[in-house]
PASEBA-1860 file (N, C-alpha, C; in nm, 3 decimals):
! residues 115
1> MAVKTTTL> 0.082/-0.116/0.005/-0.007/0.022/-0.007/0.075/0.118/-0.005 ~ 0.041/0.239/-0.056/0.133/0.350/-0.060/0.032/0.461/-0.024 ~ 0.086/0.556/0.060/0.006/0.685/0.103/0.094/0.797/0.039 ~ 0.011/0.880/-0.011/0.056/0.999/-0.104/-0.018/1.115/-0.023 ~ 0.071/1.226/-0.011/0.025/1.340/0.040/0.022/1.451/-0.037 ~ -0.077/1.542/-0.058/-0.090/1.657/-0.127/-0.132/1.759/-0.067 ~ -0.095/1.906/-0.083/-0.137/2.006/-0.026/-0.196/2.101/-0.133 ~ -0.328/2.141/-0.127/-0.386/2.237/-0.201/-0.441/2.367/-0.169
9> QSGQIGII> -0.486/2.451/-0.248/-0.546/2.583/-0.205/-0.422/2.672/-0.112 ~ -0.319/2.711/-0.155/-0.232/2.770/-0.083/-0.194/2.710/0.069 ~ -0.208/2.602/0.067/-0.171/2.513/0.206/-0.287/2.517/0.293 ~ -0.407/2.533/0.245/-0.520/2.524/0.339/-0.584/2.388/0.350 ~ -0.571/2.311/0.248/-0.641/2.182/0.234/-0.531/2.070/0.223 ~ -0.520/2.000/0.314/-0.418/1.871/0.279/-0.512/1.753/0.230 ~ -0.431/1.683/0.149/-0.524/1.566/0.111/-0.418/1.445/0.110 ~ -0.468/1.325/0.157/-0.398/1.201/0.193/-0.457/1.125/0.092
17> EVKGSLVG> -0.404/1.067/-0.005/-0.455/0.953/-0.096/-0.387/0.829/-0.050 ~ -0.491/0.740/-0.032/-0.434/0.600/0.010/-0.473/0.499/-0.092 ~ -0.374/0.400/-0.099/-0.389/0.290/-0.213/-0.390/0.152/-0.146 ~ -0.483/0.072/-0.217/-0.458/-0.071/-0.162/-0.539/-0.139/-0.039 ~ -0.473/-0.199/0.034/-0.550/-0.282/0.162/-0.487/-0.173/0.278 ~ -0.586/-0.128/0.369/-0.546/-0.068/0.487/-0.582/-0.146/0.587 ~ -0.479/-0.256/0.646/-0.513/-0.350/0.730/-0.442/-0.335/0.872 ~ -0.349/-0.240/0.890/-0.230/-0.237/0.995/-0.107/-0.236/0.949
25> GEETDELR> -0.028/-0.242/1.054/0.135/-0.238/1.022/0.178/-0.102/0.957 ~ 0.267/-0.137/0.857/0.336/-0.031/0.775/0.202/0.073/0.718 ~ 0.122/0.030/0.664/0.001/0.095/0.577/-0.052/0.195/0.697 ~ -0.106/0.169/0.808/-0.177/0.258/0.889/-0.066/0.342/0.962 ~ 0.062/0.309/0.976/0.177/0.381/1.026/0.157/0.489/0.936 ~ 0.193/0.488/0.794/0.219/0.575/0.690/0.100/0.675/0.716 ~ -0.026/0.629/0.724/-0.155/0.706/0.720/-0.128/0.795/0.852 ~ -0.105/0.731/0.966/-0.114/0.807/1.088/0.007/0.917/1.092
33> NAVADFVE> 0.133/0.883/1.024/0.227/0.970/1.009/0.185/1.113/0.902 ~ 0.115/1.076/0.804/0.067/1.162/0.727/-0.038/1.268/0.796 ~ -0.112/1.224/0.864/-0.192/1.291/0.950/-0.118/1.391/1.038 ~ -0.032/1.325/1.121/0.050/1.394/1.185/0.122/1.522/1.136 ~ 0.182/1.487/1.029/0.256/1.592/0.954/0.148/1.701/0.927 ~ 0.039/1.699/0.875/-0.056/1.806/0.843/-0.099/1.877/0.959 ~ -0.105/1.784/1.072/-0.144/1.860/1.206/-0.014/1.962/1.259 ~ 0.091/1.903/1.226/0.211/1.966/1.260/0.238/2.105/1.172
41> QGTKKLII> 0.194/2.111/1.035/0.196/2.209/0.961/0.088/2.323/0.999 ~ 0.007/2.297/1.076/-0.134/2.367/1.116/-0.234/2.354/1.005 ~ -0.237/2.245/0.932/-0.351/2.237/0.836/-0.478/2.210/0.922 ~ -0.585/2.284/0.862/-0.719/2.283/0.945/-0.805/2.203/0.856 ~ -0.778/2.163/0.726/-0.890/2.111/0.648/-0.820/1.994/0.582 ~ -0.846/1.878/0.622/-0.786/1.742/0.549/-0.892/1.663/0.485 ~ -0.864/1.612/0.357/-0.937/1.505/0.287/-0.858/1.361/0.308 ~ -0.926/1.274/0.321/-0.871/1.128/0.302/-0.938/1.087/0.181
49> DLAKVTYL> -0.861/1.074/0.084/-0.919/0.995/-0.046/-0.892/0.840/-0.057 ~ -0.991/0.780/-0.011/-1.008/0.620/-0.026/-1.045/0.562/-0.136 ~ -1.050/0.641/-0.254/-1.083/0.580/-0.400/-1.008/0.475/-0.430 ~ -0.882/0.444/-0.389/-0.817/0.342/-0.439/-0.795/0.241/-0.349 ~ -0.860/0.238/-0.215/-0.860/0.145/-0.121/-0.944/0.028/-0.150 ~ -0.889/-0.083/-0.131/-0.982/-0.210/-0.179/-1.031/-0.282/-0.043 ~ -0.970/-0.239/0.068/-1.018/-0.315/0.199/-0.975/-0.243/0.337 ~ -1.053/-0.224/0.414/-0.979/-0.163/0.539/-1.038/-0.249/0.649
57> NSTAIGVL> -0.961/-0.245/0.767/-1.006/-0.324/0.880/-1.024/-0.227/1.001 ~ -1.047/-0.296/1.133/-1.069/-0.217/1.250/-0.943/-0.130/1.295 ~ -0.832/-0.169/1.252/-0.698/-0.094/1.278/-0.708/0.052/1.195 ~ -0.746/0.034/1.076/-0.763/0.126/0.968/-0.857/0.231/1.010 ~ -0.988/0.163/1.052/-1.089/0.260/1.110/-1.032/0.348/1.243 ~ -0.951/0.279/1.322/-0.902/0.342/1.443/-0.827/0.468/1.403 ~ -0.754/0.429/1.296/-0.647/0.573/1.248/-0.744/0.673/1.194 ~ -0.838/0.636/1.122/-0.927/0.735/1.067/-1.002/0.815/1.193
65> VSAHTTFS> -1.056/0.728/1.264/-1.108/0.813/1.380/-1.016/0.903/1.473 ~ -0.899/0.831/1.502/-0.802/0.923/1.553/-0.780/1.047/1.475 ~ -0.764/1.036/1.349/-0.734/1.159/1.263/-0.856/1.256/1.295 ~ -0.989/1.216/1.273/-1.084/1.317/1.303/-1.081/1.352/1.425 ~ -1.058/1.310/1.542/-1.015/1.353/1.695/-0.933/1.455/1.676 ~ -0.804/1.417/1.627/-0.694/1.508/1.645/-0.736/1.610/1.579 ~ -0.772/1.637/1.440/-0.840/1.762/1.360/-0.944/1.827/1.454 ~ -1.031/1.751/1.519/-1.137/1.824/1.587/-1.073/1.907/1.710
73> KNSGSVKV> -0.981/1.836/1.759/-0.940/1.901/1.885/-0.857/2.031/1.855 ~ -0.814/2.031/1.740/-0.728/2.156/1.674/-0.805/2.247/1.582 ~ -0.934/2.245/1.611/-1.026/2.329/1.547/-1.002/2.299/1.401 ~ -1.005/2.173/1.359/-0.996/2.160/1.201/-1.125/2.049/1.158 ~ -1.119/2.004/1.064/-1.205/1.930/0.991/-1.129/1.808/0.899 ~ -1.221/1.702/0.905/-1.166/1.591/0.814/-1.280/1.557/0.730 ~ -1.244/1.521/0.578/-1.359/1.452/0.521/-1.306/1.334/0.431 ~ -1.388/1.262/0.422/-1.339/1.121/0.355/-1.419/1.134/0.218
81> CGINKNIN> -1.337/1.071/0.098/-1.413/1.067/-0.017/-1.369/0.957/-0.085 ~ -1.434/0.926/-0.190/-1.403/0.801/-0.302/-1.410/0.674/-0.234 ~ -1.502/0.655/-0.134/-1.522/0.521/-0.069/-1.622/0.428/-0.173 ~ -1.573/0.320/-0.194/-1.640/0.203/-0.260/-1.760/0.154/-0.181 ~ -1.831/0.063/-0.262/-1.938/0.019/-0.198/-1.914/-0.090/-0.085 ~ -1.796/-0.165/-0.086/-1.787/-0.240/0.026/-1.729/-0.149/0.159 ~ -1.659/-0.048/0.109/-1.608/0.035/0.230/-1.722/0.114/0.285 ~ -1.822/0.147/0.189/-1.929/0.232/0.235/-2.010/0.130/0.337
89> NIFVITKL> -2.026/0.009/0.313/-2.095/-0.074/0.385/-2.042/-0.088/0.527 ~ -1.887/-0.095/0.534/-1.834/-0.061/0.672/-1.851/0.055/0.729 ~ -1.873/0.165/0.685/-1.891/0.291/0.725/-2.017/0.297/0.794 ~ -2.131/0.234/0.724/-2.256/0.216/0.772/-2.287/0.153/0.885 ~ -2.228/0.031/0.864/-2.232/-0.077/0.988/-2.173/-0.009/1.118 ~ -2.055/0.058/1.088/-1.965/0.103/1.204/-2.023/0.248/1.272 ~ -2.125/0.314/1.186/-2.175/0.439/1.198/-2.066/0.542/1.176 ~ -1.989/0.511/1.084/-1.881/0.641/1.076/-1.937/0.739/0.984
97> TLVFDVAE> -2.050/0.688/0.911/-2.120/0.806/0.841/-2.170/0.893/0.923 ~ -2.193/0.895/1.042/-2.231/0.992/1.154/-2.117/1.075/1.202 ~ -1.995/1.020/1.172/-1.877/1.083/1.223/-1.809/1.164/1.127 ~ -1.797/1.124/1.004/-1.720/1.176/0.887/-1.808/1.243/0.777 ~ -1.783/1.354/0.736/-1.847/1.396/0.604/-1.799/1.337/0.498 ~ -1.897/1.238/0.432/-1.837/1.149/0.333/-1.868/1.231/0.201 ~ -1.780/1.245/0.114/-1.809/1.294/-0.028/-1.777/1.190/-0.148 ~ -1.839/1.217/-0.241/-1.827/1.100/-0.345/-1.691/1.119/-0.395
105> TREDAIKA> -1.650/1.245/-0.442/-1.532/1.242/-0.522/-1.426/1.353/-0.434 ~ -1.313/1.349/-0.462/-1.213/1.465/-0.419/-1.269/1.596/-0.435 ~ -1.307/1.603/-0.564/-1.357/1.752/-0.595/-1.480/1.798/-0.520 ~ -1.561/1.678/-0.480/-1.687/1.746/-0.394/-1.634/1.762/-0.274 ~ -1.532/1.696/-0.220/-1.488/1.721/-0.079/-1.428/1.859/-0.081 ~ -1.341/1.892/-0.181/-1.292/2.025/-0.174/-1.388/2.143/-0.168 ~ -1.514/2.109/-0.271/-1.599/2.207/-0.258/-1.665/2.224/-0.129 ~ -1.700/2.113/-0.073/-1.768/2.117/0.068/-1.674/2.201/0.149
113> FGA> -1.560/2.216/0.143/-1.496/2.291/0.226/-1.480/2.453/0.193 ~ -1.552/2.468/0.086/-1.574/2.615/0.047/-1.460/2.671/-0.046 ~ -1.397/2.550/-0.089/-1.266/2.615/-0.172/-1.302/2.644/-0.322
END
């Protein structure tokens, strides 16, 4: 799995693009570190793009919830986008749809931030 980070809108919106299976170990460490980097930079708006994620487990869910909590404590906001049908089912079952603002595409997520 690979984690790619991008910053848009003059540094106002951080984007983390995740690819492959997100099941713990190095994958979740990379995601956790990317989130921490954006927090350290003072980023208040974060998009986690899961369009290329094929599977995630409870460890990955924990990292996503941790990212949301960390950004909320720092007056920030996290949006998730690009979730496929299987991951959407996980979000519904675990009630993460009540925690995260889920956008269909990255562009929709950026627009939702008012950019």
